[in-house]
Every structure is written in structure tokens, then in C-alpha cells.
N, CA, C and O atoms as a GROMACS GRO file, in nm:
protein
  212
    1MET      N    1   1.847  11.321  -0.923
    1MET     CA    2   1.739  11.279  -1.034
    1MET      C    3   1.673  11.389  -1.006
    1MET      O    4   1.638  11.431  -0.896
    2GLU      N    5   1.648  11.455  -1.156
    2GLU     CA    6   1.502  11.528  -1.109
    2GLU      C    7   1.398  11.515  -1.195
    2GLU      O    8   1.407  11.510  -1.318
    3THR      N    9   1.290  11.507  -1.124
    3THR     CA   10   1.164  11.529  -1.168
    3THR      C   11   1.061  11.599  -1.273
    3THR      O   12   1.003  11.705  -1.248
    4ILE      N   13   1.051  11.545  -1.362
    4ILE     CA   14   0.977  11.652  -1.453
    4ILE      C   15   0.808  11.645  -1.458
    4ILE      O   16   0.743  11.544  -1.487
    5LYS      N   17   0.756  11.768  -1.425
    5LYS     CA   18   0.623  11.762  -1.404
    5LYS      C   19   0.553  11.838  -1.519
    5LYS      O   20   0.564  11.960  -1.536
    6LYS      N   21   0.492  11.769  -1.583
    6LYS     CA   22   0.385  11.812  -1.683
    6LYS      C   23   0.246  11.816  -1.645
    6LYS      O   24   0.187  11.732  -1.576
    7GLU      N   25   0.178  11.964  -1.719
    7GLU     CA   26   0.046  11.984  -1.678
    7GLU      C   27  -0.041  11.872  -1.725
    7GLU      O   28   0.003  11.810  -1.822
    8LYS      N   29  -0.147  11.836  -1.679
    8LYS     CA   30  -0.249  11.753  -1.769
    8LYS      C   31  -0.352  11.876  -1.825
    8LYS      O   32  -0.402  11.983  -1.791
    9GLN      N   33  -0.347  11.817  -1.894
    9GLN     CA   34  -0.452  11.846  -2.048
    9GLN      C   35  -0.600  11.810  -2.004
    9GLN      O   36  -0.693  11.888  -2.022
   10PHE      N   37  -0.612  11.708  -1.957
   10PHE     CA   38  -0.767  11.640  -1.909
   10PHE      C   39  -0.728  11.554  -1.772
   10PHE      O   40  -0.639  11.470  -1.779
   11ASP      N   41  -0.786  11.575  -1.671
   11ASP     CA   42  -0.785  11.512  -1.520
   11ASP      C   43  -0.897  11.420  -1.489
   11ASP      O   44  -0.999  11.456  -1.430
   12ALA      N   45  -0.871  11.290  -1.536
   12ALA     CA   46  -0.962  11.220  -1.494
   12ALA      C   47  -1.075  11.200  -1.401
   12ALA      O   48  -1.198  11.196  -1.398
   13VAL      N   49  -0.943  11.188  -1.306
   13VAL     CA   50  -0.996  11.148  -1.154
   13VAL      C   51  -1.061  11.309  -1.095
   13VAL      O   52  -1.118  11.306  -0.986
   14LYS      N   53  -1.054  11.404  -1.146
   14LYS     CA   54  -1.133  11.551  -1.123
   14LYS      C   55  -1.253  11.526  -1.160
   14LYS      O   56  -1.352  11.542  -1.088
   15MET      N   57  -1.254  11.467  -1.326
   15MET     CA   58  -1.359  11.439  -1.406
   15MET      C   59  -1.486  11.368  -1.303
   15MET      O   60  -1.599  11.407  -1.274
   16MET      N   61  -1.412  11.255  -1.268
   16MET     CA   62  -1.511  11.150  -1.160
   16MET      C   63  -1.569  11.184  -1.085
   16MET      O   64  -1.687  11.156  -1.063
   17ARG      N   65  -1.459  11.292  -0.994
   17ARG     CA   66  -1.530  11.340  -0.855
   17ARG      C   67  -1.620  11.468  -0.897
   17ARG      O   68  -1.703  11.498  -0.811
   18ASP      N   69  -1.618  11.528  -0.981
   18ASP     CA   70  -1.734  11.634  -0.981
   18ASP      C   71  -1.844  11.563  -1.077
   18ASP      O   72  -1.941  11.638  -1.089
   19ILE      N   73  -1.856  11.451  -1.144
   19ILE     CA   74  -1.964  11.381  -1.144
   19ILE      C   75  -2.045  11.305  -1.050
   19ILE      O   76  -2.167  11.288  -1.044
   20ARG      N   77  -1.940  11.257  -0.969
   20ARG     CA   78  -1.991  11.137  -0.816
   20ARG      C   79  -2.049  11.271  -0.745
   20ARG      O   80  -2.142  11.249  -0.667
   21ASN      N   81  -2.005  11.414  -0.761
   21ASN     CA   82  -2.047  11.506  -0.628
   21ASN      C   83  -2.207  11.542  -0.708
   21ASN      O   84  -2.312  11.543  -0.644
   22LYS      N   85  -2.200  11.563  -0.825
   22LYS     CA   86  -2.343  11.578  -0.901
   22LYS      C   87  -2.464  11.524  -0.858
   22LYS      O   88  -2.569  11.575  -0.821
   23ILE      N   89  -2.417  11.385  -0.872
   23ILE     CA   90  -2.486  11.274  -0.874
   23ILE      C   91  -2.550  11.303  -0.732
   23ILE      O   92  -2.665  11.340  -0.707
   24SER      N   93  -2.462  11.281  -0.659
   24SER     CA   94  -2.477  11.305  -0.479
   24SER      C   95  -2.553  11.392  -0.459
   24SER      O   96  -2.648  11.376  -0.382
   25ALA      N   97  -2.533  11.489  -0.514
   25ALA     CA   98  -2.625  11.664  -0.483
   25ALA      C   99  -2.761  11.608  -0.514
   25ALA      O  100  -2.853  11.594  -0.433
   26GLU      N  101  -2.762  11.576  -0.645
   26GLU     CA  102  -2.918  11.550  -0.732
   26GLU      C  103  -3.023  11.430  -0.656
   26GLU      O  104  -3.145  11.429  -0.644
   27THR      N  105  -2.919  11.336  -0.612
   27THR     CA  106  -2.989  11.216  -0.481
   27THR      C  107  -3.004  11.212  -0.406
   27THR      O  108  -3.081  11.126  -0.362
   28GLN      N  109  -2.939  11.307  -0.323
   28GLN     CA  110  -2.937  11.296  -0.153
   28GLN      C  111  -3.065  11.245  -0.089
   28GLN      O  112  -3.056  11.151  -0.010
   29ASN      N  113  -3.184  11.299  -0.116
   29ASN     CA  114  -3.293  11.301  -0.028
   29ASN      C  115  -3.353  11.204  -0.116
   29ASN      O  116  -3.473  11.223  -0.097
   30MET      N  117  -3.340  11.103  -0.208
   30MET     CA  118  -3.436  11.043  -0.267
   30MET      C  119  -3.482  10.922  -0.202
   30MET      O  120  -3.416  10.889  -0.103
   31THR      N  121  -3.583  10.845  -0.236
   31THR     CA  122  -3.602  10.740  -0.165
   31THR      C  123  -3.561  10.618  -0.271
   31THR      O  124  -3.516  10.656  -0.379
   32PHE      N  125  -3.572  10.485  -0.253
   32PHE     CA  126  -3.515  10.373  -0.330
   32PHE      C  127  -3.605  10.381  -0.476
   32PHE      O  128  -3.560  10.356  -0.587
   33GLU      N  129  -3.747  10.425  -0.441
   33GLU     CA  130  -3.793  10.412  -0.560
   33GLU      C  131  -3.780  10.562  -0.647
   33GLU      O  132  -3.798  10.576  -0.768
   34GLU      N  133  -3.755  10.640  -0.575
   34GLU     CA  134  -3.755  10.796  -0.669
   34GLU      C  135  -3.578  10.755  -0.723
   34GLU      O  136  -3.564  10.777  -0.843
   35LEU      N  137  -3.464  10.705  -0.660
   35LEU     CA  138  -3.349  10.666  -0.688
   35LEU      C  139  -3.388  10.613  -0.825
   35LEU      O  140  -3.388  10.680  -0.929
   36LYS      N  141  -3.435  10.432  -0.808
   36LYS     CA  142  -3.466  10.393  -0.941
   36LYS      C  143  -3.494  10.459  -1.068
   36LYS      O  144  -3.430  10.445  -1.172
   37ALA      N  145  -3.595  10.533  -1.048
   37ALA     CA  146  -3.650  10.633  -1.155
   37ALA      C  147  -3.560  10.720  -1.217
   37ALA      O  148  -3.547  10.729  -1.339
   38TYR      N  149  -3.487  10.796  -1.118
   38TYR     CA  150  -3.417  10.900  -1.163
   38TYR      C  151  -3.283  10.811  -1.249
   38TYR      O  152  -3.225  10.859  -1.346
   39ILE      N  153  -3.256  10.690  -1.197
   39ILE     CA  154  -3.156  10.630  -1.320
   39ILE      C  155  -3.178  10.546  -1.454
   39ILE      O  156  -3.109  10.509  -1.548
   40GLN      N  157  -3.347  10.532  -1.403
   40GLN     CA  158  -3.408  10.470  -1.546
   40GLN      C  159  -3.409  10.600  -1.666
   40GLN      O  160  -3.388  10.590  -1.787
   41GLN      N  161  -3.443  10.728  -1.584
   41GLN     CA  162  -3.446  10.869  -1.690
   41GLN      C  163  -3.313  10.869  -1.707
   41GLN      O  164  -3.283  10.820  -1.816
   42GLN      N  165  -3.193  10.917  -1.622
   42GLN     CA  166  -3.083  10.904  -1.701
   42GLN      C  167  -3.063  10.814  -1.825
   42GLN      O  168  -3.027  10.851  -1.937
   43LEU      N  169  -3.092  10.689  -1.783
   43LEU     CA  170  -3.025  10.593  -1.915
   43LEU      C  171  -3.099  10.625  -2.010
   43LEU      O  172  -3.034  10.650  -2.111
   44ALA      N  173  -3.221  10.636  -2.021
   44ALA     CA  174  -3.301  10.721  -2.110
   44ALA      C  175  -3.282  10.839  -2.178
   44ALA      O  176  -3.286  10.844  -2.301
   45ASP      N  177  -3.260  10.939  -2.106
   45ASP     CA  178  -3.199  11.035  -2.156
   45ASP      C  179  -3.088  11.007  -2.247
   45ASP      O  180  -3.111  11.021  -2.367
   46ASN      N  181  -2.977  10.970  -2.211
   46ASN     CA  182  -2.836  10.921  -2.258
   46ASN      C  183  -2.795  10.837  -2.377
   46ASN      O  184  -2.688  10.823  -2.436
   47GLN      N  185  -2.985  10.758  -2.402
   47GLN     CA  186  -2.970  10.606  -2.445
   47GLN      C  187  -2.863  10.535  -2.457
   47GLN      O  188  -2.800  10.505  -2.558
   48THR      N  189  -2.842  10.500  -2.308
   48THR     CA  190  -2.729  10.416  -2.275
   48THR      C  191  -2.818  10.282  -2.237
   48THR      O  192  -2.922  10.274  -2.172
   49LYS      N  193  -2.725  10.164  -2.314
   49LYS     CA  194  -2.766  10.031  -2.303
   49LYS      C  195  -2.732   9.972  -2.167
   49LYS      O  196  -2.610   9.953  -2.163
   50LEU      N  197  -2.774   9.945  -2.086
   50LEU     CA  198  -2.731   9.850  -1.981
   50LEU      C  199  -2.630   9.716  -2.019
   50LEU      O  200  -2.656   9.668  -2.129
   51ILE      N  201  -2.539   9.661  -1.956
   51ILE     CA  202  -2.483   9.598  -2.007
   51ILE      C  203  -2.522   9.418  -1.993
   51ILE      O  204  -2.531   9.358  -1.886
   52GLY      N  205  -2.537   9.372  -2.095
   52GLY     CA  206  -2.588   9.235  -2.080
   52GLY      C  207  -2.686   9.228  -2.165
   52GLY      O  208  -2.717   9.118  -2.210
   53ARG      N  209  -2.766   9.366  -2.211
   53ARG     CA  210  -2.910   9.353  -2.307
   53ARG      C  211  -2.878   9.424  -2.373
   53ARG      O  212  -2.948   9.456  -2.469
   0.00000   0.00000   0.00000
């Protein structure tokens, strides 16, 4: 049986890894308070609502 390989137009796993690596690089030396402020700022910038609110 022969396997047919398709090229992906969009690789969700690669995108998630790239995003995670970018966030890790930006936050690697932050204190807990700085990290909380970073998260709040990112949520505000993207107008994202927390789940349940």
C-alpha cells in the first residue's frame, strides 16, 4: 500500500510552537508581577475577554 503525502498549506503545530517560543523569549526574566502585567497588557491590546467574564 502506497502512502500519499500532501503538503500542508497551514501547519497549526508549527504556528503554536512559534507563538510559544516568542512569548517565552519575551517573558523569560520577568517576575511574577511583571508577568501578570504583561498578560493583562496583551489581553487589553487584543481586546480579548477572559473565559467566564
